[in-house]
C-alpha positions in Angstrom: 62.9 37.1 -10.7 59.5 37.6 -12.3 57.4 36.8 -9.2 57.1 35.5 -5.7 54.6 33.2 -4.1 54.3 33.8 -0.3 52.0 31.8 2.3 50.8 34.1 5.0 49.4 32.6 8.2 47.1 34.7 10.8 46.8 33.0 14.2 44.6 34.4 17.0 45.5 34.5 21.0 42.7 32.2 22.0 43.1 28.9 23.8 43.7 26.7 21.7 44.9 29.3 19.2 43.2 29.0 15.8 45.0 29.9 12.5 44.2 30.3 8.8 46.5 30.6 5.8 46.4 32.5 2.6 48.5 32.5 -0.5 49.9 35.8 -1.8 51.2 36.0 -5.4 53.5 38.9 -6.2 54.1 39.7 -9.8 57.1 41.9 -10.7 56.2 44.1 -13.8 58.9 44.6 -16.3 59.9 48.0 -17.1 61.8 49.0 -20.4 65.1 49.6 -19.0 67.4 47.6 -21.5 68.3 48.8 -24.8 68.4 46.3 -27.8 71.9 44.5 -28.2 73.4 44.0 -31.7 75.5 40.8 -32.0 78.2 41.5 -33.1 78.5 45.1 -32.0 79.6 46.2 -35.4 79.3 44.4 -38.9 81.3 43.9 -42.0 79.9 42.5 -45.3 80.7 42.3 -49.0 78.7 42.3 -52.0 80.0 41.6 -55.6 79.3 44.1 -58.3 76.5 43.5 -60.9 74.4 41.5 -58.3 70.7 42.0 -59.1 68.6 44.5 -56.9 67.4 43.0 -53.9 70.5 40.7 -53.1 70.7 40.0 -49.4 73.9 41.3 -48.0 73.5 40.8 -44.1 71.2 39.7 -41.6 71.3 41.9 -38.5 70.9 39.9 -35.0 69.3 41.9 -32.1 68.4 40.7 -28.6 66.7 42.4 -25.6 66.9 41.3 -21.9 63.6 42.9 -21.3 60.4 40.7 -21.4 58.7 40.1 -24.6 56.5 43.2 -24.8 59.4 45.5 -24.2 61.6 43.8 -26.8 60.8 42.7 -30.2 59.5 43.2 -32.9 62.2 45.8 -33.5 62.2 48.7 -35.8 65.2 49.3 -38.0 66.3 52.4 -39.6 69.5 53.5 -41.6 70.4 56.7 -40.2 73.5 57.7 -42.3 75.6 56.4 -45.2 72.4 55.7 -47.3 72.1 59.1 -48.8 71.7 57.8 -52.3 69.4 55.1 -51.3 71.7 52.1 -52.3 70.4 50.0 -49.5 67.1 48.7 -48.0 66.3 47.4 -44.6 63.4 45.0 -44.1 61.5 44.7 -40.8 63.4 41.6 -40.1 66.7 43.1 -40.1 67.9 41.8 -43.6 70.1 44.5 -45.5 69.6 44.3 -49.2 70.8 46.1 -52.4 68.6 48.7 -54.0 71.0 49.3 -56.9 73.5 47.4 -58.9 76.8 48.2 -57.5 79.8 48.9 -59.6 83.4 48.3 -58.1 84.8 51.2 -60.3 82.1 53.6 -58.7 82.8 52.9 -54.9 84.4 50.1 -53.1 83.1 50.8 -49.6 80.0 52.1 -47.7 79.7 52.7 -44.1 76.0 52.7 -42.9 75.0 53.7 -39.1 71.8 51.4 -38.4 69.4 52.0 -35.6 67.3 49.4 -33.8 64.3 50.5 -31.6 62.3 48.1 -29.3 58.6 47.9 -28.6 58.6 49.1 -25.2 57.2 52.4 -23.7 59.3 54.6 -23.7 61.2 52.9 -26.6 64.9 52.0 -26.2 67.3 52.5 -29.1 70.8 51.3 -30.0 73.1 51.7 -32.9 75.6 49.7 -35.0 77.9 50.5 -37.9 77.8 48.2 -41.1 80.8 48.5 -43.3 79.9 47.1 -46.9 82.7 46.4 -49.4 81.8 46.1 -53.2 84.1 43.7 -54.8 84.7 42.6 -58.3 82.2 39.9 -59.7 83.2 36.3 -60.2 86.1 35.6 -62.7 86.4 31.9 -61.9 84.0 29.0 -62.7 83.1 26.6 -59.9 84.7 23.2 -60.2 83.0 20.1 -59.0 84.2 16.5 -58.7 82.0 13.8 -60.5 80.1 11.6 -58.2 79.1 8.0 -58.6 76.6 6.4 -56.1 75.8 2.7 -55.4 72.6 1.9 -53.6 71.7 -1.5 -52.4 68.2 -2.2 -51.3 65.9 -5.1 -50.8 63.3 -5.6 -53.4 60.9 -2.5 -53.8 61.8 -1.4 -50.2 64.1 1.7 -50.5 63.0 4.1 -47.8 64.9 7.1 -49.1 67.4 9.4 -47.7 70.6 11.2 -48.1 72.8 9.3 -50.5 75.7 11.5 -51.1 77.1 14.9 -51.4 78.5 17.0 -54.2 82.0 18.6 -53.4 82.4 21.8 -55.4 84.9 24.7 -54.9 85.5 28.2 -56.2 88.5 30.4 -56.4 86.5 33.4 -56.0 86.8 33.7 -52.0 83.3 35.5 -51.7 81.3 33.2 -54.1 78.3 31.6 -52.6 77.6 28.3 -54.6 74.1 26.9 -55.1 73.1 23.5 -56.6 70.1 22.8 -58.8 68.5 19.7 -60.2 66.5 19.6 -63.7 62.9 19.5 -62.8 62.0 16.3 -64.6 64.0 14.2 -62.1 62.6 15.8 -59.0 60.1 13.2 -58.6 62.8 10.6 -57.8 65.7 12.9 -56.4 66.3 16.2 -54.6 69.4 18.3 -54.3 70.0 20.6 -51.3 70.6 24.0 -53.0 72.9 25.1 -50.1 75.2 22.2 -49.4 74.8 19.9 -52.3 73.5 16.8 -50.5 71.6 14.5 -52.8 68.3 13.0 -51.4 66.7 9.9 -53.0 62.9 9.5 -52.4 61.5 6.3 -51.6 60.6 3.3 -54.0 63.7 3.6 -56.4 63.6 0.9 -58.9 66.5 -1.2 -60.1 68.8 0.5 -62.7 71.1 3.3 -63.5 70.0 7.1 -63.1 72.0 9.9 -64.7 71.2 13.1 -62.7 71.2 16.5 -64.5 72.7 18.5 -61.6 74.5 21.9 -61.9 76.4 24.2 -59.5 76.4 28.1 -59.9 78.2 30.9 -58.3 75.7 33.5 -59.6 77.4 34.1 -62.9 78.6 30.9 -64.1 76.9 27.6 -64.2 78.7 24.3 -64.4 77.2 20.8 -65.0 78.1 18.0 -62.6 78.3 14.3 -63.5 76.2 12.4 -61.0 75.5 8.8 -61.7 73.2 6.6 -59.4 73.3 2.8 -59.5 70.5 1.1 -57.7 70.7 -2.7 -57.1 67.7 -4.8 -55.4 68.6 -7.7 -53.4 66.9 -11.1 -53.8 66.1 -13.1 -50.7 68.1 -15.9 -52.0 71.2 -13.8 -51.9 71.1 -13.7 -48.2 71.2 -17.6 -47.9 74.5 -17.7 -50.0 76.5 -14.9 -48.5 80.1 -14.7 -47.4 81.7 -12.2 -45.1 85.2 -11.0 -45.7 86.5 -9.0 -42.5 89.1 -6.4 -43.0 91.4 -5.1 -40.5 92.1 -1.4 -39.4 89.9 0.3 -42.3 87.0 2.7 -41.9 83.9 2.3 -44.1 84.7 5.7 -45.8 88.3 4.7 -46.6 87.2 1.5 -48.0 84.6 2.9 -50.3 86.8 5.8 -51.4 90.2 4.0 -51.5 89.8 0.3 -51.9 86.4 -0.7 -53.1 86.9 -0.5 -56.8 90.1 -2.4 -56.7 89.1 -5.0 -54.3 86.1 -5.7 -56.3 88.0 -6.1 -59.3 90.4 -8.5 -57.7 87.8 -10.4 -56.0 85.8 -11.0 -59.3 89.0 -12.5 -60.8 89.5 -14.7 -57.6 85.8 -16.3 -57.3 84.1 -15.9 -60.7 84.1 -19.2 -62.7 82.8 -17.5 -65.8 83.1 -13.7 -66.9 79.3 -13.7 -67.1 78.7 -14.4 -63.5 77.8 -11.4 -61.3 79.4 -10.3 -58.0 77.0 -8.5 -55.6 78.3 -6.5 -52.8 75.3 -6.6 -50.4 76.4 -4.4 -47.3 79.6 -3.2 -45.6 79.4 -2.5 -41.8 81.9 -1.8 -38.9 82.4 -4.5 -36.4 81.2 -3.1 -33.0 83.9 -2.3 -30.7 86.9 -2.6 -33.2 88.5 -1.2 -36.1 87.4 -4.1 -38.5 85.0 -4.0 -41.2 82.8 -6.6 -42.7 81.9 -6.9 -46.3 78.9 -9.1 -47.2 78.9 -10.5 -50.7 77.3 -13.3 -52.9 78.0 -14.5 -56.4 75.2 -15.1 -58.9 75.8 -17.7 -61.7 75.0 -16.6 -65.4 72.7 -19.6 -65.6 70.7 -18.6 -62.5 71.1 -19.3 -58.8 74.0 -18.8 -56.6 77.2 -20.2 -55.7 77.2 -21.8 -52.3 79.2 -20.3 -49.5 81.6 -23.2 -49.1 82.6 -23.1 -52.7 83.3 -19.3 -52.5 85.3 -19.8 -49.1 87.5 -22.4 -50.9 88.1 -19.8 -53.8 88.9 -17.2 -51.2 91.3 -19.2 -49.2 93.4 -20.2 -52.3 93.3 -16.5 -53.4 93.9 -14.8 -50.0 97.5 -13.8 -50.6 96.5 -12.2 -53.9 93.6 -10.4 -52.2 95.9 -9.1 -49.4 97.9 -7.1 -52.0 94.8 -4.5 -52.3 93.7 -4.6 -48.5 94.6 -6.6 -45.2 92.1 -9.2 -44.6 91.5 -10.3 -40.9 89.1 -13.2 -41.6 86.8 -15.0 -44.2 83.6 -16.0 -42.4 80.8 -18.3 -43.4 79.7 -19.0 -39.9 80.2 -16.5 -37.1 80.0 -18.7 -33.9 82.2 -16.7 -31.7 81.4 -17.5 -28.0 79.1 -20.4 -28.8 80.2 -23.8 -27.6 78.0 -26.2 -29.6 80.2 -29.4 -28.7 78.8 -32.1 -30.7 76.1 -30.0 -32.4 76.1 -27.7 -35.4 76.4 -24.1 -35.4 73.8 -22.5 -37.7 73.9 -18.7 -38.8 70.9 -16.7 -40.1 71.3 -13.5 -41.7 68.9 -10.7 -41.6 68.7 -7.3 -43.3 67.0 -4.0 -42.1 66.1 -2.5 -45.2 64.7 0.7 -43.4 68.0 1.2 -41.6 70.4 2.6 -44.3 74.1 3.2 -43.9 75.7 6.0 -46.2 79.2 5.9 -46.7 80.0 9.0 -48.7 83.5 10.4 -50.1 84.2 13.2 -52.5 84.0 10.7 -55.6 82.0 7.9 -54.5 79.0 7.0 -52.1 77.8 3.5 -51.1 74.4 3.1 -49.6 73.5 -0.1 -48.0 71.2 -1.8 -45.4 72.2 -2.7 -42.0 72.5 -6.4 -41.4 72.5 -8.7 -38.3 73.7 -12.2 -37.7 72.1 -14.6 -35.5 73.8 -17.9 -34.4 72.6 -20.9 -32.5 73.4 -24.5 -31.9 71.5 -27.1 -33.8 71.2 -30.9 -33.3 
């Protein structure tokens, strides 16, 4: 407890008795009675041979139960095990290499490290750090090619994470880093640590081939990353049809079914090969395991096929489509729960282009806007 606040009252013996109160604050001063604590108590680390001088090996973590002026900043010192000055320890507790290690020279070092707090008198504690020198990388990283599809309203792409590169390395201790060629950094970024790909705002319609590579510190391997950007037209939203799938997640649909179903759907609904099928969005149905896919078909001559025409085509080809994935319903109008009696049900569709959904797998990623349906009874 760092302090107490007391209210003290004095009352005299007169008639009637009179009184007065005062507040007394009592602060408890901290004395430096706790030593720094290493977490964990002892450390084990590895470094590959032939790594450059200054390579980070380990970050020491130290805490102190005393108040701030009796705790950090800590002073770190290597007491033993560093007689040849192979290591350095910076003020932040980062252990780094001071030489280029060779596995054939020595395979293990044991350091005794001291941490001293800032109190008076100072308290100290010790930890032992075992550093193993292992052979350098012998395997190149391997990465899976990634194809990304982005659907956005006209010139209204807000940017965000659009996918993630999946790479592995058979060398157990290799740390992989990802880079993107500088000329593409005005449109895209790649997180150097986890391989996440970030698109900046305002992407134009078209195809982008990203010059991405992954490195384990010795080998650098290029990765095929292709980004397709499709901008929606407002007219598309007035001519959409929804196919509702049963028992499928968005990621499974994107990774396992989308390419095959798209091909089958094209064969079912396109009147001419030059017509264009546009998948506008996919979105889980709230409170269920169902998934809605929103699409429209643009004619080669211009304009879009009407939903009634597409639904007729879909109905005729439904059995063939279900060879790819199970379909729950084909929707043009979604008036569930409305009783319009002799009136008509009208559906309107709205797109929230700033609320993007990213469904990413190892090989394919699909980024699309969230959509909302509004239905009402009309005369």
